[in-house]
N, C-alpha and C positions, 0 to 999 in steps of 0.2 A: 579340414586343409583350407575349405574355401574359405570358412570368416578369418583363417591367418591371411591368405591373401589379398582379401577383401579391407584388414585392417591395416597392411603393409600398406595399398594403393591408398588410403585414408590419410595413414599418417603423410606421404610421398604428396597432398596437396593443401599448399600453405590455408591459412586459415582464411575466409573473406574479412576485405578491411571494410566497415561500414562509412559512409561518405560524411564526413563533416558538416553539420547542422547551424546554419546563422537560422538566428531566431529572428523575425522582420515584424512589425506592424502597418497597417494600412488602416484610413480612413477616410471617409466621404469626401472626397476633392474629385469630383468628376468636372472635367472627362479625364483628369489622368492617373485617378484612380477611385476605386467605387465598388459596392458590394452591388448585381444587379441578377436578379433572379437568383441566389441565391450562391450567386460566382460572383469571384474579387475576377475584377475588368482594369484595365488600363495601362497604359504605354508606360508610367513607371511599374507599375507591376514587370511587366514584359521584359525591361529593362533588366532590373535587375534578377531575374530569372534566370534570364541567357545568362548574363556575368555570372554567374554561379554554377551554371550549367558547364559552361564554357572550363572551368577551375573545376570540376568533381565536387560543385560542393552542393547543398541542396539547404532551398529558402523556407522556412515553417516557419507559413503567414498567421498573422492575428490580427482581427479586425476590434481597434480599442480608439475611444476616446484618445485624443493629443494628449490631454493633459497626463491619464494615465502612462500614455508611451513614453514622455518626458521623466517620473519619473523612475519608470525602470530601465530607461539610460543610465538615469545617474547610479541604483542600484549595481547594475550590470544584467537584470534579469532578460533583457533582450538586447542583441547585438546591434539594431539599423533599424533607419524610422525616414520614409523616403520624406521629399519638401520638408527641411526643418530651416526653416530662415536663420541665417547666420546671424549671432549680435554676439556683443562681450561676453556680455553672461553666462551665456550658453558656453563659452569656450570651458567653464571649468570644472562640464564635465561632457562634453558632447565633442565627439574628435569630427572634424568635416572631412568626408571623400571627396574629393575635388568635379567641383563645378560643372554637372551635364550641361549648361549654358546657365544664356539670362532670361529672365522676363518680365514683362511690363507688367507690374499688379498694383495698380492704383489702387490706395486703400479710400471707399467712397462710402456713403452714407444713406442708409433707406430711412425713410421719417412716412408722415400720414399723405398722402393725396391733396395738394394747397399748399404743403409747407417749403416743398424743394427750393423754393428763394429765401424762404427765415433762412437758412441755415447757410450762410455764403461765405464766411471763411473760418477760421480757427476757433476764435473769442465768442462764436456763434453756439459752440456745444455746453459752453456754461449755461451753467442753469437748468439742461434736461438732461433726463434718465437717458445714457445708453446702455445698451446692450453689446455685450462683447464677449468673447470665447474664454474661459480661463488658462493661460499657458500661452496665446497667441501673442507672436512679437506684429507691434502693428507700424507704429511708427514713432521717434522720438518729435514734439514732446508728448504726444498722448501717453504712451506704455506707462510715464513716469509720473503723471501729472493728477497730482492729488486733489486738483481744486475742481475736477471733472466727478460727478455722479455716475459712478460706470455700475452695472449690474453684471457679475459675471457668472456664468454659467460655462456647461462641459462640452456645449452639440449644438449645433446648428438647430438642429429639432426644435431644444429647449425656447432657444431663440425666436425660432420662428413661433411659435404655440403665443409665448409672451406677448411678443407684439401684436399679433392677432386680438391677444386679449384685453389690448392698450394699458400693459403695465411698463411699457417703454418708448420713449418718444423719438430713441433713433437707434438704429443700429450700425457700428461699425463693420464694414465688408472688408475684409481680404479677396475673397475668392466669391463673384455675384455668380456664379452659378450653383454654387452649393446650394446658397442661401433661397434662390428662386426653387432649385429642387426640391427645398424644405416647402415652402409658401405652395409647389404645386400638389405635394402628398397632401398636403392638408386643405385645399381647395381654398387657398388664400391670394386675391390677388390686389388688395386692396392698400397700395403701395408708391413709391417713385422714390428717384434718386435723390439725394440734394444738391446744388448747385458745387457744394462746397467738397473737393477731393481733393487727395496728397499724393501726388504724382510721382512715384518711383520705380526703379528697377532693383530688381532682385537675383541672386544668384541662386539655381535650383541645387540644392545638394543633398544626399543621402546623408544622415547623421549616425554615425556609428557612437558605440559605449564608450568615452575616455576612458574608464576604469577597467573594460576587459583590453581594450587596446595597448593600456602598459602592464597587464597581464600576459595571460597565454592566447590572448587573439590578433597580437602585434602583426605577425605574418600576414596571417590568413584575410585581415583587413588591410595592406600593404600590397598583396596580389589581387585585390578586388578593386583597389584603387586604380593601380596599373592597366587594369582590363577596360574602368570604366571610362579612362583616360585615352584608353585605343579607342572603344568603342564610339567617343565622342568626337574625335579628331578626323575619325575616319568615314564618320557621318553616318554609322550604322545607330546611331541613336534618333537621328532625326529622320531615319527610314522605319523604325517603331510606330515612332508617333504619328509618322505619315499613313502608314498603314490605319491606325486608329480614324481616320480625318479631323487627328487635333493636329492644331500649330505646334514645332519642335521648337522648343526653346531655341534662341538668340545665342549669336558665338560670343565664348570666353574672351573677352579682352585682358 
């Protein structure tokens, strides 16, 4: 009898609905996101976790090099990647969520000490072996210039080691803090920044898989976009950045 009563009660309880999961990648982009003491940290991670939790979603994070993240966005193996620069070419496979702000991210070039003034203009890049990260958008015409001798690798750690070994004449740098962290990691400080740099202001976007957006994830991505826009406009994203002691992205025009 007790078994029958228990069975009846169980039948009245609705089955638990598993919270939807979105798969997101992160990488070394200090101070906005990084792996620190075995834990993922940074305001970009907190922003996405906060927005997802509010919508009843869960973010399943994976640490991966950016070039792998881009390939997995194309195929729909992952949902989201923070800090995906907007380019026209990427719109073929990336659905951009609303920018959380704008940032000054000038492209700089690391050179050997004493060589800073030898690289004063774009034309001075020719004839040098320039290290750059595969899949990263720097600026035009650099990205599409086949006349430059670019050595492309997957991450900052490899670039730092190649520069220390003398295999590169210069390094193209989008995030100075990220490459400097790798130099500290290998105990290297024999470098400087060239006089030439390319000034630019960029939007800070979460990139979503266009393939999934056109499929079963459209509603989820649209809800997430709405929440990120609300957090941006209310100043909540700036507050999250401030909690980490990081300068928040500027206002979107």
